[in-house]
C-alpha positions, 0 to 999 in steps of 0.5 A: 799907781804912779805919781803925776810926772813932773812937768817943767815950768814955762820958764824951764821950756823957754830956756830948752827952747833955745838949743832946740831951735839953734842946735848945740849951744853954749851955756852962755848962748842960751841967756843971751838968745833969750835976751834977743827974743822980743817976747822973752820973760824973766827966768822963774824964781825957784 
């Protein structure tokens, strides 16, 4: 039996949503775009 798949955290999904919405983005674009969002939460600590 396979173990449960690893699910991304809410913070990871928030970071991944930027290029999904914008299209191709640089590493620099992602935090800049997240900072513009009014509901942006800080990234989760590892």
